[in-house]
Every structure is written in structure tokens, then in C-alpha cells.
Residue, then its C-alpha position, 0 to 999 in steps of 0.5 A: m590599325t588592327i581591329t582586335a576581338a577585344m575591341v569588337k567585344e567592348l563596342r558590342e557591349s557598349t552599344g548592343a550592336g551586332m558583331m559584324d556591325a561593330k567590326k565594320a564601325l571600328t574599321e571605318t573609324n580606324g579603331d577610334m572607339e568614340a567615333a565608332v559609337d557615333w558611326l553606329r548611332t548614325k546608322g541606327l544600330a546603337k539604339a538597341a543598347k538604350k532599350s536593353g534595360r527595359v522589361a520585356a514581358e509581353g510578346l509571343v510563344g511560337v510552336s512548330v512540329t515535324d517528324g516526332r519533334g516539337v519546339a516552343i520558343e518565347l520571344n518577348s517584347e515590351t508591349d503587346f502592341v509590338a507583338k501584333n506587329a507583322d515584322f515581330q511575328k515574322l521573326v517569331r516564325e523564323i526563329t521557331d522554325l530554325a529552332l527545330s534543327t538547332g538541338e536542345d540549347l538556347e545559346v546554340l540557337r542564339q548563335t545560329q545563322l538566320n538570313g546570314k547573321t546570328v539570331d542575336e544579331v538579327l534581334t539587335e537589328a530588330i530592336a533598333r528598327i522596331g524601337e523596343n527591347m526584345t528577349l529570346r527567353r526560352m526554348h523547349v524541345l520535345n521528342g516522341s512518337t507523336i507530337v501534338s501542339y496547341v496555341h492559346n490566344a493565337a495571334a497568327d498561325g503557330m504563335g500566341k500567348i500560351g504554347v503547348l507541346v504533348a508527346l504521346n505513344g500509340d496509334a498516331q491518329k488517336a494520339q493526334e485526336v486525344g493529344k489536342q484535347i490534352a494540350m488544351h487541358i494543359a493550357a488551362t490547368n498548367p500542371a506542375s509535372l507529368s506525374e508524381a514521379d516527376l514532381d519537384p521533391a522540394l515542392v512536395e515537402r513544402e506542401k506537406n509541411v504546410l498541410t501538417e501545420q494546418a492539421r495540427e492546429s485542429g488539435k486532433p490526435e496525431a493518428v488522425i492528423a496523419k490520416m488527414i495529411e495523407g488524404r490532403m497530399a493525395k488531393f494535392l498530387e491529383e491537382v498538380t500532376l497532369l496524369g492525376q488531374k480531372f480531364v477538363i473535357n470529361p471531369d469524371i475521369t483523369v487525364a491518364q484514364a482519357a489517354k488509356d481509353a484512347g489506347v495511347e500513353v502521354t510521355g511528356y509535355a511542355r507549356v510556355e506562357v508569355g511573360e511567365g515569371i517576369e516581374k512587371k513594373e507597375e507604373d503609377f502615372a499620377a505619382e509620376v506626374a506629381k514627381t515631375m511637377a515637383g521638379a524631382 
């Protein structure tokens, strides 16, 4: 029987198995879909499908830098325990290093060959082997004259809970020195953008509207209110833009001033934190036990 691409696709979607494994299963079972599912199950390659609905909000961020290019990837797992697993950490390192040469696109990375299989297929096998859902969620690439990386809460070399990349122009040695400090600053403060020019206009407008309503509640004249809003917006921009923030190493100066004093310029940055933006399900163990006891 001819094994079609549509059959392989259907089996992959129903089991979570890799493309080559799905094709082999169909070949071994002469195209019988149910038998192919059972074949994959016996090989331990269909387990991934059962895990795919679980929330993967733990894991690690991997960072790697070479020749003016830096990359940060986020690989999620269900539990922090798995993030400490040597196999998982090896996978983070391999995918991070691979990302340095795959361009700017996460989908391209997913389909890139790693040890003879695509990254997606390698992840599917890892899910089956380790027993937890995993997600390759994000990839950030940064290019510049000098790229500096920093990992906060490091689990191993080049990986941890927060990964930061900073791009700088200027003397390479000075850029490395102040760049490391600025990367640590970014990890701690999580700025919304590099400068006011890069800030999301919707965020600025929303903040301005809130501050306007707050000021009007004071009952002061419109001319006074306008001055109040101007001052509060200046403070807001100072707090959320990297270059405008007070430098954590020396709060008497801004990050922009710290870079200027070192004779360098910060041209970009990326900050990736594990599980950022993922809604974690809160488990109520007592309620679960009560539900079970009630026969629900």
C-alpha cells in the first residue's frame, strides 16, 4: 500500500510522533492507521500526544554568543525538576548553539536538523523519553559590534531562568565590561524598551490616559493638570525605558550616562524570562481530594 503524506500527517497529529517515525509505523502496518498508532505506542513514541495538553511554564533560557551575534531561546517543561535534568539541559544547549546559525525565525529553527532529525522531532522523542510536555517557545536574535550575554539564576553554563543579550558599539573591551553590568541591570529591571522612540505607542497612550484621569480627580485647574501629566509622564518614561532608567550599579546616573562615560553606545537588547506571560494553573489539592471522595 502507498503511504501518502496525508496519512503521515494524520498519524503525526493524532500521536505527536515525528514524521519519520509516523511514516515507518504506517509502512510496518501496511497503512493501517489504528495498527500504526499501536506500533508507535509499543515503541514509546506516542506518549508525547498525551502530554501535549499540559501547561509547560517551567524550563530554561539558553544563551549563546559568537562574532557579533547572540541568541536566546526558551525551552519550557512542566516542572522545575525536569529543568534540572541533565538530558533536558543538554537539549537546551544543543538547540541554543544550533539557533546561532539558523537565521531569525523560530519556525525555521524547529525544522532544522539536529543529530539527523528536525528539532521538532527531537523534542517529540524527548517528551516521550522524559515524560513531560516541552515547548520551544521563543527565540531572540541580536546582532551588533559587541554582544554581551548574562544568565540569572544559572542552572548550568549559558542557561538559567532569565537570559539577557546586550548589543553595544564602541571599544570592545569597554563594551564587554559595562555591557555585563547593563545586562545584569536589564535582568533586574525588565525595561519595556530601549528608549522612548522604541516604546509601544499604545502603552504610552494608555498610561497617559490613566495619569490624566488621576490628575483630574484632584480638582486642580486644567493648566496645572497639564503640568502634572507632563511631569508624571517624564517619570514613567524614565522608569520603563532602559536608557532612561537609573543605573542599578550607580543610581546617581542613568544607563545612557553609564554607557556614555564608558565611551560606548547601547544599540539593542533582549531579555527572556522562563514562563513569562504563560498562565499557570493553580492546583487546589484539597478541592481535588474532596471532588474525588465525592465521586465526581
